[in-house]
N, C-alpha and C positions, 0 to 999 in steps of 0.2 A: 504493500500500500504506500509506504514511504517513497519507494522508487518511482511509483506512478505520480505522486505529488511533485517529486523533484522534476520529472520530465514535463509535467504540466507547467510548473513555474518557469522552466527553461523555455518551453514553447511560447508561453505568454510573453516572456521577456524578448524573445526573438521577434515575435509579432509586433511588439511595441517599438523595437528598434527599426524594423522595416517600415512601420507606419511613420515613425519619426523621420527616417531617411527620406521617405516619399514626400512628407510635408516640407522638409527642408529643401528638397529638390524643387518643389512647386514654388516655395517662397523665393528661392534663389533666382527664379526667372524674373522677379520684379525687384529684388534687392541687389545692390551692387556688391561685388566681391572686393575684398581688399582690407588693408590695415586700417583704413578710415572707419571700419565698423567697430573698432575698439574705442568706445567712448565711456566717459565716467558715469557710473550708476550709483555711486556712494561718495560721501565726503569724508576725507581723512583729516583728523586734527591731531596736532602734536600731543602726545600723552594718551592717545586712544588705547595703545597697548603699553602696559607698564614695563614690559621687558624689551621695548624698542626705544632706544635713546636717539635723539637727533644726531648725536656724534657717531653712532654706529655706521659702519661702512654700508650696511644694507638698508638703512632707514628709508632712503628715497625709493628703493625698489619695493619695499613693503607698502609704502604709500601708494605707488602706482598700481601694484597688483590688487590692493584692496579697493581702490577707487574704480578700477575696471571690472570689479566683480569676479576676478579670477581666483583670489584667495581670501579666506576669512580668518578670524582669530580662533583661538582654542579656549573655550570658556568665555567668561564675561569680559576679561580685560587683558588677556595674554595672546601673543602671537606664537610663542615658542620657537624662536628663530633657530635654536640649536637642535630642535626635534627632527627626527628623520621622517621620511615619507614612504608609505607603503606602495606596492606596485599598483594596487587598485586606485589609490589617490592620484598617482602619476597618470594612469590611463584616463581617469576622469578629467584631469586638468588638460590633457592633450585633446580629449574629445570636445571640451568647451572651447579651446583655442580654435579648433577646426570649425565648429559650428558657428562661432561668432564671425570668423573670417569670411565664411561663405554665405551666411544668411543674416548676420547681424543679431542673432538671438541664440539662446541656449536652452530651449524648452525641453529639457529632459524630464521624464516622468520617474516616479519611484519604482524600485524593483526590489526583489529579495534574492540574494543579498544586495545591499544598496548599490554596489559597484557594477552589478551585472548588466544594467542597461547601457552603461558607458563602455563596458567590454564588448558587448554585441555591436554597438555603434562603431567602435574603433576597428573591429574586425571587418565590418561591412564597408567602411570607408578606407580600408587598407592602411590605417594608422598603426594598428597593432600587427606586426608581422606574423605572429602565431598566437595560439591560445596557451595560457599558462595554467598550471595546476593549482597554484596558491597565490591569490591576489592580496593576501594579508602579509606576505613576506615583504621585507624592506627592499625598496628600489635602489638600484645602483646608479652611479653617475652615467655609466654607459647606457643603461636602459632608458633613463630620462632623456638623454641626448637623442637617442634613436626615435623615441615617441614624439618629442617636440619638433624634431626636424621633419618628420613625416606628417605633422598636423597641418602644415602650410605648404604651398607649392614652392619649388626651388626658386621661382622668380621673386618670392617674398624675402629671400636671403641673398641680396646682391653682395658681392665681395667688396670689403673695404680694407682688408688686410692681406698682405702677401705671406702666405704660409706654405712653404715648399713641402711637397710630398716627402714623407719620411722624417720630417723635422720633429714630430711628436714621438718621442722615443718609447712611450708606454702605450701607444695606440696601435693595437694589432688587428682587432676586429672592428666592424662597423666604421671603417675608415671614412667612407663617403659621407656619412651623416655627421661624424664628429668634425672632420676637416671643414665641411660646409659651415658649421656653426662657428668655428674658429675664424674662418675667413670673413664671415658676416659680422663679427664683433659680438656674437652672443656668448661664446665661451672665451675665457682668457687664460685658463690654467691656474695652477696653485703657486707658481713662482715665475721668475723671469724667463725660464726656459720652456714654459707652457706645459709643465707636467700636468697630466689629466687625472691620474688615479682612477681608471675606469671601473675597478671593482669595489671602490669605496662606496659607502652609503652617502646619500646626499641630504643636506639639511634644508629645512624650510626657508631659511634666509637665502641659501644658494638658489633654490627653486624660484623664489621671488625675484631674484636678480635675472634669472634666465627668462622667465615669462614676461617681465617688464621690458626687457630688451627686444624680445620677439614682437611684442605688441606696439612698442613705441620706438621707431628707428633712431630717434635722436638720443636714446640712451645706450645705443650700441657703442662698443669700445674699440678705439683704434689702438692696436698693439704692434710692437716690433719685438719678436722673440730673440733672445740672446742665444748664441751657440753654446751648448754645454761644454765647458773646457774639460780636457782630459790630459793625462800625462803624455808628454811627447807631442802635444798638439802644435807646437811651434810658436805659441804665443807667450811662452815664458811663464804661464800660470797653470797650476794644477789645482783643481777643485777638490778639496779634502773634506769639506763639510757643506752640505746643500742648504740653501735658504729655507726658512720655514714658510709654510702657507700663511698668508695674511688673513685668510678667511676661515681658518680652521677654528671651530667653536666646540667641537666634540671629538673624542678619540675615535680612531677607526675600530671596526669590528663590533661585536655585540657588547653593549654597555648600558648602564643606567646611571642617571644622575644620583649622586650620593645624597641621601636624605639628611645627613648631618649638615651639609651645606645648604640644601634646598629649604630646610625649615627656618632658616634666617634667624637663628638664635632662640627659637621658641622651645626647643628641647635640649636638655643635657643628654650626654651619651657616653657610653663606655667604648673602649678600644675594641676593634673587631676580634672575634674568636672564630673557631672553625668546628663544625660538627657534621660528620658523615658527608663530606663533599660540599658542604654549604658554608659560606661566609655569613656569620651571624652578627647583626648589629642590634644593640639594646638602647632604648631611649626613654626618657621621662619628661613629662611636661604637665601643663595645667589642663583641666577638663575641656576648656573651650578650644584647646589646640587640636581637637578632633577634626576641625575644618582643614587643618594643614595636612593631616593624614589622608583625608578624602581627596584633597587637591593633588596629593602625590600619586594616588592611584590613577587619577585622570592623566597625570603626566606620564606614568608608566605605559598607559594605553597608547600614548603618542610615540613611545620609544620601542615599539615592536612587541608589546605584550597585549594580551587580552584576558579579561576576567572570565574564568571558567566556573567559579562558584564563590559564594560568600556566606557569611554567618553574622547575625546581629541579634543578640538576645540579652535581656536583662533578668537577673536573678537577685532577689533581695535588694541590696543596695549597690550592686556591681553590674556593669554592662560588659558583655563579652563580644568581641568582634573579630572577624578574620576575612581576608580576601585571598583566594588562590588564583594565580595568573600563570598562563603558559606563554612561552616565547614563540613568536610566529616567524622569526627570521631564519636565515640559512643554518643548517645543521642543528635544528631544534631537537631532533630525535636523540642527539648525543648528550643532551643536558641531563643533569641529575633531577630526580623527581622526589617528592615527599607528600605525605598526607596533608590535607588542608586542616589546619587547627580547628578543633571543636566539631568537625564534620565526621561522617562515617569513615571507617577504615578504607573503604574502596575508593575514596576521593583521592585525587592526586593533582599536583601542579609542579611547575618549575620554580616559581617564586611565591613565597607566602608572607603576607603582612598580617600580623595579629596582635591582640593585646586586650587590655581591660581598662575601664574607666570607672572611677568612683567620684564622689562629690569633691574630692580634694586633689586628685591627680589622675594622669593617664600614663600607662606603660605600653610601649610598643616594641615588638621584635620583628625584624626583617631578615628572612632567610633567602640568600641569593646563591645560585649555583656558582661554584668556583670558575666555571667556564665563562661567566659573564663578568666583565670589568665593572667596578664601581668607581666612578670618576666624577670630578666636579667640572661641569661645562658652563658654570656661571649662572645657572637657572636658580631663581630665588622666589620664594613664596611672598606674595603681597607687595613686591617692590620691583624696581628695574633689575634686570640681570647685571651681573658684574663681569668685568673682563678677566679671563683666566689666561690671557696671552701674556708672554713675557713683556715687561715694560722696558723702555729705552729706545732711543732713535735707531740703533743698529741691532736691536735684540733679535730681529728675525733674519738678519743677514747671514750668508754662508761665509766660508773661509777659503781663501786661495793660499797656496804655498808658492812663492815666486821663485824664479830661477836662481836668485842669490841666497835662497834659504830663509828669507824673511816671510812674514805673514801679513795678509791684508784682507779685510772684510770685503765681501762681494759688492757692497754699495760704495766702496772706495773711501769711506770716512776714516777708518782706523788702520794703522799699519805699524808693525813693530818687528823687532828681531829677537832671537832667542836670548833669554836672560834679561830682557827689558820689557817695559810696558809703555804704551802711549795712553796718556790720561787726558781727558777733557774735564777740567775743573771749572764749572760755571762758564764753559765755552773756551777757557784759556787752555792752550795746548801745553802739556808738560810731559816729561819722561821720567821713569823711575826704574828701580832695580826689582827683579823678580826672582823668586826661588820656589821650587816645588820639591818637597822632600817626602819620600814614602818610607815610613817606618813599619815596624811590626804591628803597630796598633792603629795608625791613622795616616792619611795623606794630608799634607798642609801646603797651601798656597799663600805666599807672602808677597805683597806689593808695597814697597816703601821707598824712601829717599826721593820723593817727588815734590813735596811741599812741607817744609818745617817738620813737625813730628807726626804728620798724618800717615796712616797705614791702612791697608786692607788685608784681612785675614779670612781665609776660607778653609774649612777642614771637614773631612768625612772619614768614616771608618776605612781602614786599610783595604784596598782592593775593590771597594764598592763603586768608585767612579769609573765610567766608561765614556767613550766619545758619544756625543749626542745627548747626554744628560742635561736637563735644565731644571732650575729651581726658581719658582716664583715667590713673591712675598708671602702668600698664604702657606705654601709648602714649607718655607723656612720658619714661619711662625709655629707650625705644627711640630717641626723637628725640635724647636727650642723648648716646648712644653715639657716640664719634668726635668729639664737639664739646667736651664738658665733661671736664676732667681733675681728679683729686683734688688738692687744695691750691692750685687756681688761682681759686677762687671769690671774686671781689670785684666791685664794681659796674662798674668800668672794663672788666673782662673780659667780664661778661655783656652789657653794652650794646654791646660791640664785635663781637658775634656777628651776622653778617648772613645766616646760613643756619640751617635747622632751626627747630623750635618749642620754646621754652624757657620754663619757669615757674621763677621765683626768688622766694624769700621771705626778707626780712631779719628774722631771728628770733633773739632772745636775743643781739643784737649781731653776728650772723654770717649770711652768705648761705647758704641751703640750697636744694637742688633735689631732684626725685624720684630722681635718679641718684646724686649726690654731695653731701656737705655738709661744713661745717667744725666744727660743734658739736653740733647736734641732728639727730635722724633724722626725716625726713619720711616717715611711714608710709603715708599715703593722700593722694591729690590728685585733684581734678577741676576742669576748666575747661570751661564751656559758653558758646559764643557764642550768647546768646539772641536777639539782634537786631543787625543791622549794616546801616545805611544810610549809604553813604559820602558822601552829601550831607546827612546828618542826624546821628543819634546811633548810638553803639555801646553795647550793654548786655551785661554779662558776669556769670556766676555763677562764683565761685571757692570751693573748699573745700579745706582742708588740715588734716591731723591729725599731731601731733608726739609724740615721746617725752618731751619736757620742756615745762614751762609757757612760754607759753600752749599748752595741749594741742590746742586746736581753734580754727580760724579759718574763718569763713564770711562771704561778702559778696556783695552785689549792687551792681555798679558801672555807672554810666552817664556818658557824656561825648560831647560833639560831636566828630566826626571832623575833625581839623585836618591840613592839609598842611604838610610841612616844606619850606622853601625850600632851594635848594642852599647848603650850609654855606660860610661864608667862613673861610678860614684866617687865619693871623696877618697883620697889616699889615706890609708890607716897606718899609723906608725905604732909599732909594738916593740917590746923588749923580749928577748928569749926567756921562756918560762912563764910569760904573762898570758892571761886569758882576757878576752874582750868580746862583748856582745855586738853583733851587727844586725841592724833592723832595716828591713825594706819598707820604705814609706810609699804605699800605694795611695792613689787619689780616687779610687773607684767608690761610687756612692751606692751602697746597698747592693752589692753584686749577688747574683742568684746562687753562686757558689764560688769558692776560692781555694787554691792549693799553693803550697810553696815547696820548692826543691832547691837546696843548696849543694854545690859541688865545687871541687878544687879543679881549676883549669890548668894550673901549673904550680910546681913547688910542693908536691904532695909529701916530700920528706921534710919540709920546713914547717908545716902546720897540720893540725888535725881539726875536724869539725864535729860538733854535737848539735842536737836539735835541728837536724837538717830538713825537717818537714814543717817547721814552724815559721812564723813571720820573723822571729828573732833567732839567729843562729849564734852559737858560741865558738869563737876561734881561739885555739891555743897555739902559741908560738913555740916551736920545737928547736929551731936553729936559725942562724942569721941568714939573710937573703931576701929576695923579693918573690912573693907568691901572688897568685890571682885566684879570686873566688867569684863564682857567678851564681846568682839567684834567678830562678825561673818562676814567675808568678802567673798562674793560670786562673782565669775567673770567668763567670758566666754573665754576659751582658744582655739586657733586654733591648731589642731593636726591631723595627718593622721589616718584614720580608719585602725585598725590593720588587717582587711581582704582585703579591696579594695585599700588602699593607698590614698584614696580621702580625702582631707582636710575637716574637719567638726568642728563645734563649740561644745565643751563639757563644762559642768558646773563643776567648781572646787570651793572648799571651804577651807578657812583658819580660824582658831580661835586663839585668844590671850587673856590671862587673866591678869588683872592688880590688884595688891594688894594696896588698899587705906588705909593708916595708919593715923588716925585722932587723934590729941592731943588737 
């Protein structure tokens, strides 16, 4: 019976599509075809969407797409510029573009599922090259380019840019459609080389830019792509770090907006934990914050999830709620599943949001499959979105290695040689000395000797940094929590930290960090590891903006990676027959565990050791001469996993060597 209903629905939808196509054909006999059919049907006002600021690169495109009736908001006051688009939504948009262009209207009727009438129309009009099995899957950039290019005739896309065949290095399939849009100024790529990223998902802000350029030719972009440099290209430049996309507002692959950031401070939360293949987040808030949770569920439905079941019941004085959601994007079958909280055992979902509400508080738990990334794309509840892009004029630039071994940003603003830094201090150009030291416990970058006593210090756990790493203000603030304490910032304290990733700037005579400071407020910060060869050079971009002068600091620093030998403690002078205690002074704060091991490196006939597994070892001098003693300190440090962000205990080791001089 259900199969018959499905066939009937399909037949009805096809009939509606044929009827609509016939109506559009008759209408087109009297209506002119062309781009002039795209006219305003709504009025856009600044602030209509709380997550679209006038300064955002996509704001004018959102305005155009909204006024032409091509795109609407999500909910009452959000556009969700960083949200992805499903295949069904992309087909519907292409169908509307086609209908308006040829008839001046978009009189589509409702169908079940909602996108079926658009799919049938797109197949009938040869917009959709083939039928797909899942229209709730996320659309890729290539799929959208194909659909939108086929929505209008080729004559609607006259070339305004010269893009040679083969110049788009990552465009292999659908070349005709993609090159057509590049040459017409519809597509511009993610960087100066026109990188297209065909298999990446596409955001709503990017779609708004595409459809507004399609409908309004004056918004199309004139571009001149640069040739991607390579070693031995003959131009004396080797590209060793690619520029970042200026338009990227969400990570690639399957991901969700982190509720910890989305809630905009409404909830307190614990660090992530792991349970049977799921990342678990726990939150606490006020009862009225249930609205934030419901808005988050709506947001998840815009990010490739759909609600499969829910629960909402009150017992005595407590309300119990849960939502079970399934991922609809690629490789969904490979995701972990769990029972939906409070429902029968046979219920299942990929992602579960559940909790309780009383008169005084709300508790929420979110279970996310490990295969889904939890990221901050800047989406915020009840306010404008925030930028999660690295800050600084050259923050998105790539890096060249020049023929003479020096380094230059791809925008040409900053250039330096190994061992030196170019610094722009409130616009004034300075140079300074740079060192990068890798020890057994941490890696340290120092930039100094550029202006009076000012310095820049950046450190991360040993071996954690790799080329391409970037740290924004918010990430550095998170790293500092639990490590930095107000009123403790001095050079000795900062350099004694052996866990976490810390940026410190000696500014106006006092050290300041993105989390705490002594005198001036560090408002923005970015650190990019542009290039790191542990047998060669390390190259960093650092940007910092302050409330007091100097207001802005920007630098490109390069230095050879040097290895730090085990540190030698103080020289200990003893007399023959004497005993003395040696203590290892560690600076670790509440380690998960710790062990000590003392051993004689040289002079085993000159000294003897007792208490060799304690923090304090006793040395007895047996004969005259010089002996060397080493202590190895092993401890457990809590730090986030670089892939999942979940805290884990890792083993760290320090060594120190003592020189025993016996007379």
